[in-house]
C-alpha positions as CSV (number, residue, x, y, z in Angstrom):
1,X,0.0,0.0,0.0
2,X,2.9,2.4,0.7
3,X,4.0,2.2,-2.9
4,X,0.6,3.5,-4.0
5,X,1.1,6.8,-2.0
6,X,2.7,8.6,-5.0
7,X,-0.7,8.3,-6.9
8,X,-2.5,10.2,-4.1
9,X,0.4,12.7,-3.8
10,X,0.5,13.4,-7.6
11,X,-3.3,13.9,-7.7
12,X,-3.3,15.9,-4.4
13,X,-5.8,13.4,-2.9
14,X,-5.1,14.3,0.7
15,X,-8.2,12.5,2.0
16,X,-6.9,9.4,0.2
17,X,-3.5,9.7,1.9
18,X,-5.2,10.2,5.3
19,X,-7.4,7.2,4.6
20,X,-4.4,5.0,3.7
21,X,-2.4,6.0,6.8
22,X,-5.3,5.5,9.1
23,X,-6.3,2.2,7.4
24,X,-2.8,0.8,7.7
25,X,-2.6,2.0,11.3
26,X,-5.9,0.3,12.3
27,X,-5.0,-3.0,10.5
28,X,-1.6,-3.1,12.2
29,X,-3.1,-2.4,15.6
30,X,-5.7,-5.1,15.2
31,X,-3.2,-7.6,14.0
32,X,-0.7,-6.8,16.7
33,X,-3.4,-7.3,19.2
34,X,-4.4,-10.7,17.8
35,X,-0.8,-11.9,17.2
36,X,2.5,-11.8,19.1
37,X,4.6,-8.6,18.4
38,X,7.6,-11.0,17.8
39,X,6.2,-11.8,14.4
40,X,6.4,-8.1,13.4
41,X,9.8,-7.7,14.8
42,X,11.0,-10.7,12.8
43,X,9.4,-9.4,9.7
44,X,10.9,-5.9,10.0
45,X,14.4,-7.1,11.0
46,X,14.8,-10.3,9.0
47,X,12.2,-10.9,6.2
48,X,11.7,-7.4,4.9
49,X,15.4,-6.5,4.4
50,X,16.0,-9.9,2.8
51,X,13.1,-9.4,0.4
52,X,14.2,-5.9,-0.5
53,X,17.6,-7.1,-1.6
54,X,16.5,-10.4,-3.2
55,X,17.1,-10.9,-6.9
56,X,16.0,-14.1,-8.6
57,X,15.3,-15.4,-12.1
58,X,12.8,-17.9,-10.7
59,X,9.9,-18.6,-13.2
60,X,7.3,-17.4,-10.7
61,X,9.0,-14.0,-10.3
62,X,7.5,-11.6,-12.9
63,X,9.2,-8.4,-11.7
64,X,11.5,-6.1,-13.7
65,X,14.5,-7.4,-11.7
66,X,13.7,-11.0,-12.6
67,X,13.4,-10.0,-16.3
68,X,16.9,-8.4,-16.1
69,X,18.2,-11.5,-14.3
70,X,17.0,-13.6,-17.3
71,X,18.6,-11.2,-19.8
72,X,21.8,-11.8,-17.8
73,X,21.4,-15.6,-18.0
74,X,20.3,-16.1,-14.4
75,X,17.4,-18.5,-14.1
76,X,15.7,-20.6,-11.5
77,X,17.1,-20.2,-8.0
78,X,20.6,-19.7,-9.3
79,X,22.8,-17.7,-6.9
80,X,24.1,-14.4,-8.3
81,X,27.7,-13.5,-8.0
82,X,28.3,-10.2,-6.1
83,X,29.1,-8.4,-9.4
84,X,26.0,-9.8,-11.1
85,X,23.8,-8.8,-8.1
86,X,25.3,-5.3,-8.0
87,X,25.0,-4.7,-11.8
88,X,21.4,-6.1,-12.0
89,X,20.3,-4.1,-8.9
90,X,21.7,-0.8,-10.4
91,X,20.0,-1.5,-13.8
92,X,16.7,-2.4,-12.1
93,X,16.8,0.8,-9.9
94,X,17.5,3.0,-12.9
95,X,14.8,1.6,-15.1
96,X,12.3,1.5,-12.2
97,X,13.0,5.2,-11.4
98,X,12.5,6.1,-15.1
99,X,9.2,4.2,-15.2
100,X,8.0,5.9,-12.0
101,X,9.0,9.3,-13.3
102,X,7.3,8.8,-16.7
103,X,4.1,7.4,-15.0
104,X,3.9,10.2,-12.5
105,X,4.8,12.8,-15.1
106,X,2.1,11.8,-17.5
107,X,-0.5,11.6,-14.8
108,X,0.6,14.9,-13.2
109,X,0.2,16.9,-16.5
110,X,-3.2,15.3,-17.3
111,X,-5.9,17.9,-16.8
112,X,-8.7,15.4,-17.4
113,X,-10.3,14.7,-14.0
114,X,-12.9,12.3,-15.2
115,X,-13.5,9.1,-13.3
116,X,-12.2,7.1,-16.3
117,X,-9.0,9.0,-16.4
118,X,-8.5,8.7,-12.6
119,X,-9.2,5.0,-12.9
120,X,-6.6,4.6,-15.6
121,X,-4.1,6.6,-13.6
122,X,-4.6,4.4,-10.5
123,X,-4.4,1.3,-12.7
124,X,-1.1,2.5,-14.1
125,X,0.3,2.9,-10.5
126,X,-0.8,-0.6,-9.5
127,X,1.0,-2.0,-12.6
128,X,4.1,0.1,-11.9
129,X,4.1,-1.2,-8.3
130,X,4.2,-4.8,-9.4
131,X,6.9,-4.1,-12.0
132,X,9.4,-2.4,-9.6
133,X,8.9,-4.6,-6.6
134,X,12.2,-6.6,-5.9
135,X,10.1,-9.8,-6.4
136,X,6.6,-10.1,-7.8
137,X,5.5,-13.7,-7.4
138,X,2.6,-15.0,-9.6
139,X,0.0,-14.6,-6.9
140,X,0.8,-10.9,-6.7
141,X,-0.6,-10.6,-10.2
142,X,-4.2,-10.8,-8.7
143,X,-3.7,-7.1,-8.1
144,X,-3.9,-6.6,-11.8
145,X,-7.6,-7.3,-11.8
146,X,-8.3,-3.6,-11.4
147,X,-6.0,-2.4,-14.2
148,X,-7.4,-5.1,-16.5
149,X,-10.9,-4.1,-15.6
150,X,-10.2,-0.4,-16.2
151,X,-8.5,-1.1,-19.5
152,X,-11.5,-3.1,-20.7
153,X,-13.9,-0.4,-19.7
154,X,-11.9,2.2,-21.6
155,X,-11.6,0.0,-24.7
156,X,-15.4,-0.7,-24.8
157,X,-16.4,2.8,-23.9
158,X,-14.5,4.4,-26.7
159,X,-14.8,1.4,-29.1
160,X,-11.1,1.1,-29.4
161,X,-10.5,-2.2,-31.2
162,X,-6.7,-2.0,-31.0
163,X,-6.8,-1.5,-27.3
164,X,-9.3,-4.3,-27.0
165,X,-6.9,-6.7,-28.8
166,X,-4.1,-5.6,-26.4
167,X,-6.5,-6.2,-23.5
168,X,-7.2,-9.8,-24.8
169,X,-3.5,-10.6,-25.0
170,X,-2.8,-9.1,-21.6
171,X,-5.7,-10.8,-19.9
172,X,-4.7,-14.2,-21.5
173,X,-1.1,-13.9,-20.2
174,X,-2.2,-12.8,-16.7
175,X,-5.0,-15.4,-16.4
176,X,-2.9,-18.5,-15.9
177,X,0.2,-19.3,-14.0
178,X,1.9,-22.7,-13.8
179,X,5.6,-23.1,-13.0
180,X,5.5,-26.6,-14.6
181,X,5.2,-24.9,-18.0
182,X,8.9,-24.2,-17.7
183,X,10.0,-27.5,-16.1
184,X,11.9,-28.4,-19.2
185,X,15.6,-27.4,-18.8
186,X,15.6,-25.8,-22.3
187,X,13.7,-22.9,-20.8
188,X,16.7,-22.1,-18.7
189,X,18.8,-21.3,-21.8
190,X,18.8,-18.0,-23.5
191,X,16.6,-16.8,-25.4
192,X,13.9,-19.3,-24.3
193,X,14.4,-18.2,-20.7
194,X,12.8,-14.9,-21.6
195,X,9.5,-16.7,-22.1
196,X,9.4,-17.1,-18.4
197,X,8.6,-13.4,-18.1
198,X,5.3,-13.8,-19.9
199,X,3.3,-11.9,-17.2
200,X,5.9,-9.1,-17.1
201,X,5.3,-8.3,-20.8
């Protein structure tokens, strides 16, 4: 949810920002009450730092960093060398920053305040969030239901056939996920390993 904050900031949606902060606060308070605080301490001190620095070419990871790993020949759960990790991390951060700036910039300079435009802007940030996460496992892609829905509404509302075709292709790629599709070792060799980023595309 924190990664969605730029959308509210760019659109000056202060009530939305307040709602996100309050909502997260309430959820955390309730969950801390129902669970032991040790779980949160372990998550903040161990799991979160590890996830933030994790880079993998695993077939179920559909993030930008995983795509760059595959471009570099890193597949499966192969361990990266320190130089590989450093180079891929730098490349990922640069591209992620550019994507974020482009998305925020286009949205910032859009004067259209219609509900459809706001829906598309929000959908773009959801998609951006999944792209720039260090790891985006297949089950994370359920968050793309909103972008897919917004894109379909836009295509049908404006009778845009080209956009509808793009929607069909995107919906098809997102609709299934089965790591056994890439069980054959040939998918670990370049360029077939790039097929593993089918949801990323």
